[in-house]
N, C-alpha and C positions, 0 to 999 in steps of 0.2 A: 871503632865507634867512640870509645872513651878517650882515646888519644886525640881524635879529631875534636871532641868536645873540649878537652883541656886546652887545645890550641885556640879554639874559639874564645874560651873564657879569658885566656891570657891576653888575647888581642883586645877583648872587650875591656878588661880591667886596665890595660895600658892606656886606653882612651880615657878612663875615669880619672887617672892620676891619683893624687892624694885625697881629693874630695869626690868620692864616688857619686854622692847624691846630686851634686851640681851638674854632673854630666848626663843624668837621666832625663828623658828616655833615650835608650840606645836603639838605633835602627841598623840591623845587620843585613846587607844585601844577599841575594840568593847564592852567589858564588863563594860566600864566606861562612855558610852554615850547612849542616848535614840534613836538616829536615826537608823532606821531599814529598811531592804528591804520591810517590810510590808507597809512602808510609801511611797514607790516608785512605779511609774507607771510600770506595767508589760512590756510595750513596751520599756521604758527607760532601764529596766534591760536587755532586749534582746540586746540592742545596747551595753551596758557596757560589757556584757559577750562575745559578738562576738569580740569586740576590744581586750579584755583581752586574749581570746583564740588564736587570731591572733598574739599575742606577743607584743601588745602595752599596754602602761599605759592607764587606763580608770578611770575617776573620775566624780562624780556628783559635781556640783559647784554652789555656790551662793544662789539664792532666795529660792530654795526648802529646803535647809538646814536651812537657816535663819528663814523662816516661821515656820518650824516644831519646832524649839527651842523656838520661841515666843509663839507658841500655835495656829498658823494658819494652816489650812490644805494646804499642798503643792499642787500646780496645774501645774506649769511649771517646767520641768525637763531638765536642760541643762547639756550636757556632754562635758568634755574637755579631750584631749588625746595628746600624742606625735606623733600620726599619722598625716601626712600632709592631707590637704583636699582631695587631689587626692587619697591617700592611703585609707582614710576612705570611700570615694565614691565607690571605687572598691570593698569594702566588702559588700555593701548593694545594691541589685538590685532595691530596693524601695527608692532610694535616688537621690538627685540632688545637684549639686554645685550651690551656689548662692553667690551674693555679689561681689562688686568690692572694696568697701571701706574696708570691712572685709570679706575675703573669708571664707565661712561656708559650711557645709553639712547639708541638711535637710533630715532626714529619716522619711518617711511618713507611718503611720499605720491608714488607714481610715481618720478620721478627726484629729487625733493626730499627731503632728509633733515634733520629737525629734531633737533638734539642737545640732550639733557636731562641736566644734571648736578646733583648734590646739593651744597648748601652745604658747603664744606670749611673746616676750620680749618687754621691754620699748624702743621704737624706739628713743625717745628723749635722753635717757641715752646712747644708743648705738652710737648715733651721736656725743655725747660729749666725749666719751671714745676713746682712741687710744692706741692700737688697740681694736676694739669692740670684745666682747665675741662672740664666734661662736659655734653653735651646728652642728657638721658635719653630724649628722644623720638626720637632718631636712633641707629641701631645700625650695626654692620658696620665699626667702626674698624679700620684696618689701614694701617701705614706701614712702609717698608723703604728703606734706603739702601745704596749701594755703599761700598766701602772708600775711594773718593774723595769721599764726601759727596753723591753724586748721588742724587736721589730715584728709587727704582725703583718704589715704590708709594706712592700718596698718597690713601688712602681714609679719612682722618680727618675725620669729618663734624662740622659746627658750625653757627654762626649766620650770618646774612647779613653782619654786621659782620666776622666772622672770615673769611668768604669773600672779602670785598673786600680785606682785608689780605694775602691770599696770592696775589692776582692779580699779573700782571707789571708793567704800567705803569698810571699813574694814569688815563689816558683809557679804559682797559679796565675800570675799576671804577665805571662808570656803570650804573645799574639803572632799568628801567621797570616799574612795578608795575601789573599788569593789574587789581588790585582797585579802584584809584582813579585810575589813569593818571598818577600822580605820577612825577617823575624824582628819583633819589637819587644824590648825589655823595658818596662816602665818603672819597676820597683827594685831592681837589683837581684832578680831571681837567678840569673846565670851565676853570679858570684856566690850566692847561697847554695846552689847546687854543687858548685866546686868545693865549697867548704862543708858540704853534707850537713846542712843545718836547716831547721824549720824556723822561719821568722815571720811573725804576723805583720801585716801592713797597718801602720798607724799605732795608736795607743792601745796596748793589750787590754787594759781594763774596760775601755770604752767598747772595743770590738767584741769582747766576751759578754759585755752587758747587752749589746745589740742582739747577739745570738750565742747563747751558752753552748750550743752544739759545736761551735768552733773549738772548744777545749777538747771535745771527743775527736774531732778531725785531726787536731795536732797529734794526739796519741796514735790515731790510725796511721797517719803518714810516718810517724817515727818508727812504728813496727813494720810497715810495708816496705819502706825505703831504707831502713837501717840508718836513719838520720838522727842527730841530736836535736832536741828542742832548745833553741837559743835561749840564753839565760833570762833576758827581759821578757820574752814570750812565755816562758815557763813560770816566772815568779808569781803571778796572781792566781794560778790555777787552783791550788788547794783552798785558798781563801774564797774563791768565787764559785767553787764546785756546787754549792747549794742552789745556784740559779737553775740547775737542771731540774729541780723540783717544779719549775714553772713551765717546762716544756711538755706538750701533750704526750701522754703515754704511747699513743699510736706512732708518733714520730720517733720516740726513743726505741720502740720495738724494731723499727727499720734500721736505726743506727746500730743496735746490738748485732743485727745480722751482718752488717758491713764490718763491724769491729772484730767480732769473734768467729765469723763464718766465711772469711775471705782468704784463709790460708796462713794467717799469722796470729792465730788465736792465743797461743801460749804467751808470746811476747806481749801482745796487747793486754791480756789479762793481768800480767805482772805490772805493766805500766799504769793501767787503770787503778790498781790497788796502791801503787806507789804515789800517785798524784791525788788520791782521795776521791776519785770519781766513781769507783765501782759501787760504792754503797748507795749511790743515787740511781743505779740501774738494777741492782739486786740487793736490797737492804737486808733481807733475812739471811742470805748466804754470806754477805760481808760480815754481819754480826757473829754468825756461827764460826767463820774462819778466825775472827779476832778472839773468840772465846777459847779456842783450842779444843773444843768438844770433839771427841771421836769415840768410837767403840770398836770392838774386835772385828766387826764385819764391815766397817767403813772408816777410812781416813779422809775426811772431806777435801783437804787441799790436794792430796795425792790423786784422789778420784777425779777432781775437776781438771787438773793438769793432764792426766792420762786421757780424759775425754777430749780435751782440746788438741792434744797431740794426735789422737786418732783422726779428728776432723781435718787438721792441717795436712796429715799424710794423704788422706783421701783426695784432697784438693790438688796436692802436688802430683798425684797419679792420674788426675783428670777424671776422677769419679765424682758422682753427684753427692750432695749432702742435703739433708732435710732440716728446715728450721725447727720442726718439732723435736727432732733428735737432739739438737744442740740445747734447746731449752730443757728437755728431759734430763740431760746431764747436769745442767747448772742448778736445777731445782731439786734433784734427788737427795743431796745431803739434808736439805731442810725437810723433805718428806720423811726421811728416815728418823730424824729427830722427833717430829710430830707423831709419827707412827709409834715410836717408843713411848711417848707420853700417853697416847690413847690406850695402848696395851696395858700400861700401868694402872689405868683407870678401870680396867676390867673388860675392855672390848676385845673380841676375837681378832685374829690377825688381819683378815681381809676387810671387815668393817672398819677396823682401825686405819688400814691403808686408805680406804676411800675417804674417810673423814680427814685424814692428814693431807691427802691430795687436794681436797676441796679448800682446806684452810690455806695451804701454801699458794695455790693458784689465785685465790681471792686476794691474798696479800700482795702477790706479784703484780696483778693487773693495775694496781694503783700506781706502779712505777713504769712498767712497760706493758702495754696492752698485748694480750695474746689471743688471736682470733680462735673461735671455737674449732675451726678446721685443723688447728694445731693442738689445742688442749685435749681434744678427744684421743688422738693417737698417743699423746704423752701419757695419759692415764692407762692406756692399753699396754704400753711398754712397761710401766711400773707394775701393773697387775700381773703381767707375765713373769716378772722376777719371782713371784710367789708360786706360779704354776709350773714353771720349767723344772723344778726339782721333782714334780709328781709325774713319774714316767711309766707307772705300772699299767698293765692291761693295754687298752687301746688309746690311752691318753697321749702317749708320745706321738702317735700317728695323727691324732686330732690336732695337737699343738703345732705339728709341722705344717699343717694346712692353714694355720691362723694368718690372716693378712698382715699382721704386725710381727710375725715370728722372726723374720730376718733381723729387723731392727732390735727386737728384744734380745736375740742371740748376740748381736754385736755389743749391745749394752752389757750383757752378762760377761763377755770377754773383757770389757773395760774394767768392770768391777774386779775381776780376778787379777788383771795386770796391775791394778792399783793397790793390791795387797789383801783383798778380801778372800778368805779361805772358804771355798765352796765345795771342797771334797772332789775336785776334778770334774765338776759338772760341765764346764765349758768344753773340756776334751771329750766328754761323753757325747755331747750334742754334736761336736765336730765329726766324730766317727759315725754317729747315727745318720747324719744327713747323707754321707757318702756311701754307706753300706747297702748291699742288696737286702731284700726283704728278710731272707732267712737269717742273715747276720744281725739285722735290726732286732728281730725277736730274741736272738741270743743276748744281745746287749740289754734288752729290757729284763730278761730273766736274771742276768748278772747283776743289774741294778737292784732288782727285787731282793735277791739273795743277800746283797750287801746291806740293804736297808733293814730287811727283816722286820721283826715286830717292833723295833725301835722307831720306825717311821710312823709317827702318830698321824701324819697326813693321809696315810693309806686307809681307806674305809675297811672296817672289819665286818665280816659276815655275821649277821645276826641269826641265832638259832631259832628256827620256826617254833612258835608256840603250839603245843598239842591241843587240839580241839576235842572237847568232850563229845562222845558219841550220843546220838539221839536217844538210844535206849537208856544210857546213864542219866541223861537230863530228865527223861520221863519218870525215872525212879525218884528223882529228887522232887 
């Protein structure tokens, strides 16, 4: 695969000569590249063929081609066409129009969604040119920007060449034509893949101004592909990172899941910190990490790294991960800090925890929105960290049946692996889950004996008060 790709790139770059940009775009016929319909989802092929048969241009674009050339199995197949969203929607009964910022068509086949977009022009270029280029066969032009220059709507339709120029990075401007199976490179993406670099299309400052999330995407691709961010592309990121403050928190929540929950969390976390982007996603945690705060039961940096390593390992093993668990990891250091502060004010442990959780979550939603369906299980995981040590009587059996027990147990193990000393609590719960009932009771008795009277969390029996007899009361 890679040898064939290098041969393809050498052939392509030999055509470029000394001035690569003057030779673009590059069209590579079917017999000179390795991307095949065998690499494409059957449902994506249905969409491509129906558009083509209806008289429209139809191409695969971006990530699926890039990943195949790098040696990663393609998973997401995006289609681009000169059909307007309304025209594409009319072709598929199993489709729906979505989006206001970018109007798209989603064609649904069971669980698989094929995204269809219309060729778009660079709205910034069109606004600066007079008169603007127009494509009379396409309609529905619509663009809008915020006061900060961020694109709010970008439905200015154009040609495939214009569409390539407005894409984010060069390796995402590769197109596969279903009409003749040729591959089209409009921005030098093949050469950048060969050099293992991420290069933005156009002026980096302008492109980040249009959509600050492109800075996060650069980090995500660097971690996922093990590529370097090209120097000119990287240069403005630290200076312009503050623009993320103007992105809706709901959108940033989804971006965090892509960044840290896709199997490259540790590398991504380090890059986000290096480029000054992390503080706009998790401001409390970033400040805490910079302060160097820690205590004997938590080392924040080690804990976050361990949690992300755990998530990355699960994804490599094909196991599922939950967004609430990832967020519970990332916010726990801040919760422990606030918990300590509330305890110092005289609150008991659990009320202090509940106050701390509320404060941290309230602060976080200003940066990345957290749906209630995730914040509730996060609170349960944190609460169980205080309940899991209380194993006496029937409590261990009750805790084992808690719907969030397994997540809380995994969380407990991450705490121990990151250096928190919990007196072998993780090992105890590991043995308890696997043991037959008689051994479970022995484990409970052993834990009780070890804790003894020093366990202040264990309720102490109260001696019953002696009641005065009726005869004695009558004498009084």
